[in-house]
Structure formats: C-alpha cells, structure tokens
N, C-alpha and C positions, 0 to 999 in steps of 0.2 A: 588421705592422699592429697598431694599438692601438685597442680599442673605447673610445669616449668614455664617461666616467662620467655619471650623471644629475645635473642641477643639484640643489642642496639644496631648492629650492622647486618641485620637479617637479610635484607634484599641483596646487599653485596655478597654475603656469604652464599646465598642460593645461586647467585650468578656464577661464582667461582666453582661451586659444586657441579653445576651443569656444564661448565667449560671442561671439566675433566672427562666428560663422556662416559662415566662409569655407571650411572643409574640404569637399572633394568637391562644390564648386559649379561651374557652367559657367564657361567663359572670360569674363573681364571686361575691357572695353576700357581701363579706367583702369589696372589692374595690368599688362595686356599692353603698354600704351603705355610704362609706366615700365621694364619689362624690355627693350623694344625700344630705348628711349633709352639705357639702360646699355650695351647691346651696341654701338650705333653710336658713342656718344661715346668709349667705352674701346677700341673696335676689337677686340672678342673674338668668337669664333664662338658662344659659349654664354653666355646670361644667364638666371638663374632667380630667381623669387620662391618661396622654399622655406619650407614650414611644417613644423616638426618635431613629429610626433605621437608617441604612446607607443611604437609599434614600427616607424615608417616616417617618411620625409620625403616630403611630398606637395607637388607644384609647382602653386601657384596661377597662375603665369604662367611660360612657358618659351620661349626663343628658341634654336634650334639643337639641340634635344634632343627625341627622340620619346617617351621614357619619361615617364609621369605621376607616378611615385613610385619610390623605392628603399628597401631595408631601412635602418632607423636605424643598425644596427651598422656599416654601410659608409659612412655619411654624413659628409662633411667638415663639414656644417652642424651636426651633433651636437656637434662640437668647438667650432665658432664660437660657439654660444650660451652656452658656459660662462664667457665673459669679456665685459666691456663693450666692449673695443676690437676692431677688425677682426682677422680671421684672414687672413694672407697666406702662401701656400705657393708659393714661386718654382718649386720642382721637387719634385713628389711622389715621384719615384723615389729621391731621396736623403734624404727625410724619414722617419724611423723610424716615425712614427705612421701613415703611409699607403703605404709602399713595397710592402707585400704586399696592398694593398686590391684586390679584384676590379675596382673601377671605374678603377683605375690600370693594372693589368696587362692588363685586358680593356676591352671597350666600356664607356664612351665614351673610354677612354684619357686620363684626366685627368693633366696634367702641372703646369699652373699653376692656382691657385685663390685667389680673394680674396672674402671674405664679410664683410658688415657685419651684426651682429645687429639684428633688428627689435624693439627694446626699447620697450615701452609706457611711458606716463607712470607706471605703477605699478611699473616695473622688471622686468617679465616679458618674456623673450625668446621671441617667437612662432616665430622661424626666422631666415632671413637673406635679404638681397638679395645674390646672389653672381654672379661672372663666372668663366668657365672657359676655358682654352686647352689645346690638345693639344701645345703645345711649351713649354719652360721660358721664363720671362720675368721681368723686374723690373717693379715697380709704382711709378711716380713719386708723390710726395706729392700733387700736384694731382689725379692720377687717383684716388687713394684718397679725397681730399676730395670729388670729384664723386660717387663711389660712396656716400659717407656722406650727401650731400645727397639723392640719389635714395632711399636707404634710409629716410631720415626721411619722405619723401613716401609710401613704401609703408606705413610704420607709421601715418602720419596717416590714410591711407585705411582701414586695418584698424580703427583706433580710431573713425573716423567711422562705419563700418558698425556697430560695437558700440554706439555712442551712439544711432544711429538706431533700432536694435532696442529699446534700453531706452526711448527716447522713445515709440516705437510702443506698447510694452507699457503704459507709464504712461498714454498717452492712452486706450487701450482700457479700462484699469481705471477711469479717471475717467468715460469715456462710459457704462460699465456702472453706475457709481454714479449718474450723472445719470438714466439710464433707470429705475432702481429708486426714485429719490426720490419720495415721495408729495406733496411740496409742488409748487405750480404755479410753474414757472420760465420766464421769457421774457427775450429779448434784443431791444433796440430800437435801430435805427440813428439817426443824428443827425437824419434827416428825419422821424422818427416812424414809419417802417415797421418792422413786426415782422420780425426776422431769424431768430429761433429760438424754439421752444416745446418743452417736454419732453412725454413721453407722458402724465403725469398732467394737465398743462394741457389737452391734447386730449380725454382721456377725461372730465374733469370738465365741460368746456364743450360737449362733443358735436361737436367738429370733427375733421377729419383735417388733417394738417400742411399739405397743399397748399392748403387753403382759408384758411389763416391767414397764411402767410409772404408778405410784401409789402404786406399791408393795414395801414392806420393803426391804431396800438394802441388809441386811445381809442374806436374803434367797437365794441370788445368789452367796454366798461364800460356800465353803465346810463346812460341819457341824463342824469339829474340829476348824475352824477359826472364827465361827460366834460370839462367846462371845468376842474374842479379838477385832473383828471389831466394835462391839457395844461399847466396852470400849474406843477405839480410837476415835470414833464418839463423845461420851460425853465429852471426854477430850478436843477435838477441840472446842466444843460449850462452854466449860468453859474457853477458851482463851489460852490453852496450844499450843505451837508451837512444831510440831513433825518432826523428820527426815524422810528419805525415808522409806516407808512401804513395807514389803515383806509379801505376803499372797497368797491365791489361790481361784479363781472363780470356779464354777461348771457349765458346759454347760447344755443345755436342754437335751442332750443325756447322762448326768451324767458323762462327762469326766472332769478331773481336768485340770485347766489352771493356771499355776504358773505365778504370776505377781509381779512386783515391781513398786512403784510409789510414788507420793506425793499428799497430800490432804490439801487444804487451806480452809479458811472460809471467806465468803463475807458478810459484814453487810451493810445494807442500812437504813437510818433514817426512822423510822416508819414501818419497815418491819422485819419479822422474819429472822434470819440468815440462810444462805444457804452454804453448803459445796460443793466444787468442787474437784474432784479427776481425776488425769491423770495417767493411768497405762500402763506399757509396758509388753507385753506378753513375758515372759522369759522361757516359757516351754521348748523350744528347747535348750536354753542355759543350763538350769538346767540338762536336760537329758544328754547333751554332757559332762558337767563338772563332773557329778557323774556317768555316764555310758558309752529349752527357751519359731433462733427464729423468725406474719407479722408486720417486722417493718414498721410502718407508723405513721405519726403524723397528726392528723386531727385538723387543726387550726380553731376554732370557735370564731369569733369576738363578744365580748360583748360590748354593748354601754350603758352608764348610765349618768344621770344627778343627781348630789349630792348637798346637802347642806353642809356647812363647818363642820357640826357636824357628817357627815357620813351617814345621812339618805337619802333614795332614793326619788327623785321626778318623775323620768321617767326611764323606762327600755325597752330594745328591746327584741324581742322574743327569741334571742339566749340564754338568761338566763335559760329559761325553758329547752332548749335542753342540756345545759351543766350541770346545777345543779339539774334539775328535779322539781323545784318549779313552781307553777303557779304564774301569776302576782299578784293575790289576796293574796297568801301566802307570797310573797316577800314584799308586802305593809305592812304586820304586823310585819316584822322583825325589831327589834330595831337597832340603828346605830351600825355598826361593829358586829352585832349579829352572822353572819355566819363565821366570821374570826376565824382561828385557834388561840387559846389563845397566842401562842408564837409569832404571827405575828401582834397582835393588836397595840402594841406601835409603831412599825416601820411604819405601815400604817398611824396612826394618825400623826406621825411626818412629813410624806410626804405631808399630806393634809395641815398641819400648815405652811409648807414651801411655799405652794401656796398662802395661805392667807397673808403671810408676804412678798410677792413680787416676789418669784421665778416663772419664766414663766411656767415651766413644771416640773412634777415630775414623776419618774418611780420607781416602786416597784413590787417585786414578792411576792405573799402571797398565803396561802392555804385557800380555802373556802369550807365549809361543804356542801356536796350534800344532797339531800333528803334521800338517802339510808344510810347516816351516814359516807360515805367515804369523803375524802378531795381531791379537785382538785387544782392543781397549776395554778394560773392566773397571767399573766404578764401585769401589768397596766401601762398606760401612761395617765396622767391627766393634765388639764390646767384650770386656772381660767378665767372666761369670764364675762364681764359686771361689773356693780357696786354693784350687790347684793350678791357677794361672792358665786355665783353658780359655781360648778365644773363640767366640761365636761370630761368624762373619757372613754377610750376604753381599752379592755383587750382581750388577746388571751389565750386560754387554752393550756398550755405547759406541762401538766402532762405526756402525752405519750412520749414527747421528753425527759423529765428527766428520765423516766423509761428506754428508749432506750439507753440513754447515759450511765446509770448505767450498762446495759447489755453489751454494747460495752467495757466499762472499765473492766468488769468482764471477758469477752472473751479475751481481750488483756492480762489480768493476766494469764489466762489459757494457752494462746499461749506460754507464756514464760516458763510455767511449762513442756511442752512437751519435750521429749528427741529427737524428730525428727528434722531434718533440714527442715525448711519451707521457701520457697522463693516465691516472686512474681516477675516475669520477664516481661519486655516489649517484644513486638513481635520481636524486633531486638536483644533480649538476655540480655539487660541491667537490672541489679538487682535493683528492687524498694523496696523490703522488705527482710530483712535478720534477722532471729530470733536468740534467744540465743542458740537453739539447733544447728543451722548451725555454730555458732561461736565455740561451743564445739567440733563438729565433725571435722571441717576443719581448725580451728585455726585462721581464719580471723575475725577481729572485724567488726561491721556494718559500721564503718567509712571507713575501707579498702575495703569493698565489694560493697557498694552502688554505682550505676552508672557504675560499671564494667560489661563487658560481662561475664556471668556465665561460659560458656564453656571455654573461654580463661583463666579466673582466676583460675579455677580448672583443667585445662588441660584435659578436659573430653574426654574419648575414647568411641565412640558410636559403638554399634554392627552393625549398618548399616549407610550409609551416613546421616549426620544430616539433610539434606534437605528432605530425604525420611521420616524420623521420624516426622518432622514438617508438611509435607504434610499429613501424616496419622492423626496427631493431629487435623489439620484443617478439615479433612474429618469426623472423628468420635467423636471429642471433647475430647479425652483422649488418653494417652499412658502409658503403664506400662512396666517396664523391669529393667534389672540390668546394671549399668554403672560403668566404672572405672574412678575415679577422684583422683587428687593429692592434698593432704593436704598442708598447709603452711610449715610444717616441712619436706616435701618431701615424706611422706608415700603414697603409692598407696593403695587406699581404694576401695573396692567393695560396691556399695550402691544400695539398692532397691529403684527405683525412680518411682514416679507417677506424670504425668503431666495432668492438667485439663485446658481446654481453657475457659476463661471467655469472654463473649460477651457483647456489650453495648446494649442500649435500641433498637437500630435498627437491632440487630442481627449480627453486624460486630465484628470480633475478636478484642479483646482489650488488654487482659493480659493473662499470663500463670502462673498458680499456680502449684508449684512443691513441693512435700514432699519427703524426702529421709531418709532411715534408713541405718545405717552402718551394712552390712552383711559380712564384710571381714572374720571374724572368721568362720561364718557358711559356706561360700563358700569354705574356705580352707579345712574344715572337709569333705564337700561333695566331693571335688576333691580327697582327700585321699580315701574316700569310693569307688568312681568310679574306681580309679586306682586299688584298691584291688579286686573289683568284676571282672574287666577286666582281671587282671593277673590270678586269680584263674580259671575263665571260660576258658581262652585259655589253661591253663595247664591241665584241665580236658578233653577238647574236643578231643585231639589226642589219649589218651589211651582209651577213650570211643569208638571212631571209631574202634580202633583195637579190643576191646573186642567184639563189635557187629559182626565184620567180623569173628572172631574166633568162636563165638557161632553159627553163621550161617553155617560155615564149619563143625563143629561138628555135628549139627543137620542134615546136608545133608549126613553124613556118611563118611566124609573125613578121619576120624581116625578109621574107622571101624563101625560095627553095634552098634546102641545106644539102650539100653534097654528102655522099655516104661516108667518106673518110672524116669529114668534119662532124657529122652526126655521131659517129662513134666516139670522137674526142669529147663531144658535148655530154654524151651519156657517162663517160668516165668522170668528167668534171662534176656532173650532177651527183653521181653516187658518192664521190669523195666529199663534196660539200654537205650532203645529207649526213654522212658519218661525222664530219666535223661539227655540225649543228647538234647531233646527238651527244657528242662529247661535251659541248658547251652546256647543254641542258643538264647532263649528268653532273657536271662540275657545280652548277648552280644548285641542284638538289642537295648535293653533298655539303656545300657551304651553308645552306639554310639549316641543315640538321646540326652541324657542328657549332653554328653561331647561336642556336636556340630559337631561330625564327621558323623552324619547321613545326607548325602548329597542327596538332591532331584534332580531328572532329569525330570522336568515337560514337558509335551507335550499335544497337543490337541488330545484327545482320546474320542471315543464314550462310553457313559455310559453303553450301552448294552454289549459291549465287556468286560468291567470290571466285570459286574455282571456275565456274562457267565463263565469267567475264575475262578471267586471265587466259583461258584456253582460246576464247574468241579472238583475243588480241594476238595470239601466236599461231593461229590456225593457218594463215596464209603462208608463213614460212614453213610450217610442218607439211602442208600439202605439196609445196614446191619440192621438198626433200623426200617425200614419200614416207612421212612419219605419222603414226596414228596415236591417239590419246585413249587411255583406259582410266576410268575414275572409280573410286570407292569412297563415297561420302554419305554418312548417315543422313536421313531426312530429318528436317526440323532441328538440326544441330545449330544452335545460336552461338555466336561469338561477339564479344564487345570489342570493337576495333574501328579504326578509320578505314572504311571500305576501299577508298581510292588508293590509300597507301599500301594496304595489304595486297590488293590486286597488282600494284606496281612491283612489290617484292616477289609475288608469285610469278608474274610475267618474266621477271629477270631469271628466276630459277628454271621456268619452262623453256625459255629461249636457249639457255645454256644446254639443257637436256636434249633439245632438238638438234642443236649444232653438233653435239657429241654422239649422236645416234647414227646408225647406218640405215640406208633405205630399206623399208619394209619392217623396221623395228617398232616397238611400242614404247611410249613414255607413260608411266603409271603415276597417278595422283591419288594419294590417300589422306583422309582426314579422320582423326580419332580424338575422343575426349579422354583425358587422364583422370586418375582417381582423385586428384586435387582440384578438378574442375577446369583445368587448362585444356586448350585445344591445340593439337599438333597437326601441322601440314607437312606432308612428305612428297617429294618429287623424285622418282627413280627412273634411271635410264639403263640400257644394256650396252652402253658404249665401251670404249677401250679402257676406261677407268683412269685413276690418277695415282701416280707413284706416292708412297707414304711420305717421302721427304718433302713433297710439294704441298701437302695438305695444310700445314701451318701458314702458307703464304696466300691462300685462296681469297681471304676476305680483306686483303690489303688493296691499296689503290693501284690501278694500271697493271693488274695481274692477268696475263693471258698465257695459259700453259699450252705447250705444243702437244698435239695429239699424235696417235700412231698412224693416222691416215694423212694424206697430203692435202685434204680439202681445206681451204682457208676458212677460218671461223668468224672473222669480223668482230664487231663489238668494240667498246671503248675501254674495257678493263676496269670499269667502275661499277658495273651492275651488282656484283656481290657485296661490294663495300656499301652501296646504297641500301641493298636488302638488309644487311646487318644493322645499319643505322636505324632503318624503319622498325625492325623487330625490337631493337633495344629501346627505342622511344616508347614502344608499347609495354615496356617492362618485361619483355620476353627474352629468349635466347635462340641462337641459330647454330647449326653444326653440319658436318658432312661425314659420311662413311663411304669408302670406296675400296673395291677389289680390282686390281689390275687384270684386265681381260674379261671381267664379269660385269662391270658397270659401277655407277655412282648413285648415291642417294643424298640429296640435300634436304634438310628439314628445319623447321622453326616452330617454336611453341609460344603461344600467346596466353597470358594468364586469364 
C-alpha cells in the first residue's frame, strides 16, 4: 500500500474546501440525489461524494456505505485528487498502490474504484464523486463520461453553496452600511409608494418603518413641495437625469426638515422601475446661513430525462416544489411549453449541440410557474446512450439573481451618499473607501485601501484610541466627534459612528465607520459658546452687586423704606435672583458643552446623595406642603462626582415639587441594575405631561404649562443641565408620564 502525497497547493485547496461550508453538515437531498443517480446509472453498490480534508476523507453523500469518513492515508480519493483526469482501479488486489490497504483486505472490501476529481473553477480539487464495487470490473468510456457529468454537477453544487455564502456576507455587509448611514435614504416604487426607508430616515422624521412603507412618498414632504416632488418623480420615470434636489420633509410632529440630495432610477428586466433617493439633512446649515433587505438563496435541484425534442420522459419531485405543477400536469406540457418565449431558441440550440456530439451543455432560462411567474433555472445537460436521451439537472437561481440586483442597487446608492463610509479591519487597515470619503478627505480609493485609517488621516481622538476600541468591543458601537486631517492639510471635525461587525461565531471581524463633515457647525457652536460665556460672566458681577444693594436698602441701611417701595424692592430682588440663577445655569451648560466641566468621581453612598439633594429642596417643599418619601438600599455605592449628581437630583426634585399639589408626596427610589449600574428615579403625582411634549423636555429654555394656574418659576435649563451631567458620567436620562397621574424622571449611572 502506498500513501498518496499531498497536492502542491494543499493549503489553498483546504481553504477553498472550508469556504464551501460543506464539511460536517447534515445530509443534503441535492448531493444525495446525485450519488443515488451515479449508483443507479452505473449499477454499482457504493457511490460517494467524498471531500478530502487534512487528515480524513468525509462523505457528504453516500450510497451503500455506513461509514461517514475514513482516514486520509487509506483513501483512494487522496490519490484521485492529485490529477485532473479520473482515477480508475479495475482490481485493487493487484494494484501495488492499494493491495495492502485495510479498505481492500477488510471492510468494505474495495475491489473496483472509479473516482472523478471535484475540481472547482479555480483548479482546486475538493474531493471526488466515486463509485465502488466489491468485485473487479472494467469501466466503459460512456460510463466514465456519465460519472464525469455527474461530478461536474456535484462541483457546481459546491461552488453554488460557496457563492451563496459569499453573496450573503456581501449583502449583510452592505445592509450594515445602510443601517449606519446618516443620510436619509428611501426607495419608491413606480406607483409612488414608499418601499424602503433607512434608520436615519425614520429617526429624523419621527416615524417607525411600519408607518411609512406603502404610503405615497409625497405625503412626507411639506405641502408646498408636494407638487414639485411628484413632477420630479414622473420626470425620472420618463428617463430624465436630474441634478441635486433641494426640498423639505415634514416630521410626524409637523416640523420642517430641509434636505438636499439626489434621486436615481433603477430598472430590472421584467420588473417595474424603482427610484432611490439619498438626502442630507441641511436644516441646521440653512438656519445658520440665513439666520441644516432576508437575503438567502434556496437552491432546489431539479432532475429530468428528456427526448431530443424537449419533451419529458421522467421528472423528480423537485419540479413541483419549484414550479408548482403536479407530475400529471407536467406530462401534458408540450416540448419547451413552459419556457419564456425569449429563451426557447437558446435552449433548443443547447440541446442540438448535445445531439451533434458536444458532451455537455449549460444554459440559463426562465420557466413559467403555475402562478404565472417565471423562475430562472440554471441547466446542465448531457447525452447518454444511443437513443438520444438527455439527462439534465437544474438549480433554481431566481433568488440569487434578485439578490445580485439588490446588491448592485445598494452599491449604487452607497456611491450617492455624501457621507464618508469606511470598512476597516480590526487592526485599522482600510478595506472599503467610498466616493463620499474621497470627496471629504481628498484621497482616492487606490491611495486609501490597505492603509491604517488613523495614520492616513492623522486622527485626533478625544480619549486614547485603545479605550475607544475597548468600548466598541464591549457595546458594539461608538459615536463621537473626531478631528482628522485631509489630504490638502485642512483639519476637519467629523461626526463619526463606528459599528462592530461580527462573524457567524460571534467574533469581531470588521469595523464599519460613517463620517459627516461638521467642521462648519462646530465652528459656529464654538462662537456661540464663547458668546454665552462672555455675556454670562459680564452679567454675574453687576447682578451680585445689585442683589447686595437691594438687600441693604430693604434692611434700612439708607433709612426707613415706605411699604410701597419695599414691595417694589422685593419684586426687584426676586427677579434679580432669578436672573442670577439663569446666568449660573448658562455658565454650567457652557462648561459642559465646551469640555471644561471636569468631573471628580468618588465612591459615595447613594443615600448620602439623595439626602443632600432633598435638604437643598426641603425649604421649597415645606412652603408648598410637599413631603418626600425615599427608598434607598443601605450601603449602595455609586462611583460619581457627588456635587454634580446632587445638582442633577436637585433639579429633578425641584421640578417634582413644583408640579405637585399641596399634601402630595414626591418619591425618590434608587436601585442597582443587573449590569452593576445605579438608577435614580424621582416620581410625583402631579398633572402629568402630554406625550407630544416629552421629546422637548431636555432642551434649553423648556418650561411647560401645567393644568393649574400656579407659576412654576425656574430658568428652563435645569433638565438640560441634568442631562449633560448624566451623560458626562457615561449614563442616560429619561422620563415617563401619564396625564392626570404624575411623572417619573430617572437617570442611570454606570
């Protein structure tokens, strides 16, 4: 017995074998059917689809053999994959390569072997389609030709599985890119109904996807723009190419969103045209200038025996699954009667080539289903015997063609977006660099691909890069503003979003990054912050002096004060105090937004934080007849800046007191989450807040009217400051409210 040497391209071959995803998978009717067909046609007891792994041969399909694998050093197939031509062993007992093989002298007692290598289009032999007999025999040329035809079908199946896996990965990759795009992306059918919108579209306009899909697209534009948008849509359907479009959406809350973008039309054979629009939200820019799909492919193998005129003599059950006809209905179909008219001549020519001596023929054609639709079938056929009988197999590739069209359409959309979109390896090397990235940073794809993104763009991170990447691995995404240097030396501020992509085993694989140029916006915001800071500082000193002077006058330092003047002084003092609180709140907010709001975190008991916040609010509560009820576990520690958390709690408590009625309670609860975070909740039993007002609460200068007439006071900045403090701690803040039953404000600190 002689052990087969390894092929020269063994490592490449094993890599391709693993890429098919076939090893150690359950039985598959397509492969089982081909093995069964080989055994029947060639009249042998054993037929195998054998895949040659590193140390074994594993049987994807087997007929007449119980074993699922054998050692590679005993495998006939290990010899067969060394050459392109089939390996035929008429009698293993007298062949020096196999005469001492345990598979020959023992079970399963192999005497005859014929195996055809399963060579891919790249020239890598995955294994063999082989037939075995327990007695010596000869193999006629026609029999060998039949085995080769069937082997090509096995190889085609394996390559199809590999391509489908690659298509699936590509579609998932593009879907992730779509999901992370910050532009508003929509797809509209020929009848004007919306077929698709991305996450940014829904988030910006305030809708969920179910509320949008199926509705006419123009209803989401402001009324004055609807006729123009319908006209643009019909011009596109008529074949006109249009430049950048400027228009305005309207949100669910009836707010205007100014956008600019491009719309293209996508046409597929046999399908209605579809338009794709990519829009950039320019609402903020306008204001500052003028005052900015389950991809899967189910491969169903069809088998048929034809006469040369195209009529059926035998069909397998897969026909009914794919086309919907019963066997009796198919028997009544005339030759080529189900073919699409445009595909009849090409299919006839392929059959005639077989009759005139061509060993095999391949053709893709459309076949009419029972429901009237057409399915794309990819055929491979061979002539067998002397009676011009044609044996053919086909796989349904309709879904694959649809998916390929979708991927091409998504790739076109990707090039329309104004955002820079990158795919990075875990080590930072750039794998994808879109047109938006080229426009923003000035580097072409050829210059960028393979380079480390941070080095290429001289990225300046707000925290050490290792910390950001650790956070990305932990939570799966990261958002923030980065500084990057363009090819021409300009320093750009970009709003960056990272999303971690994982493989089928859940292991980190790629990083998807989208970036928008916010340099202009950041410059304007810095100017605004500097203005607020300067004005606030200039007001603070004279206000303090005014308050002191008013207090001295009220105390009689300048002599007796008449009652009428005293009342006016008290009004002036109260309003000056309120103005000073507003100035202090503005300064706090400016420090947070400018990055000068430095935290000093310590381990502190949650109960102490709650006590300090209540003490700071008790005077107001006592005056209004409001009591506090607390539920705080003892010895519950939280790592935070105590002064800032007390400030945030005090803002929530003062709001709760203001919105409560005399005699009511304000409840304060603190709990620890399963992830170790600590949640603070403040609940009142006041009049509640209407649902449409909730999204506004954490903005600046937001003071909502209550159901009672009591003035609430305040600066309208307390909740904005509380939100900023919580987010500086890496936490989150929110509100729940039932009109007539009360409101709960809460925040979580990690």
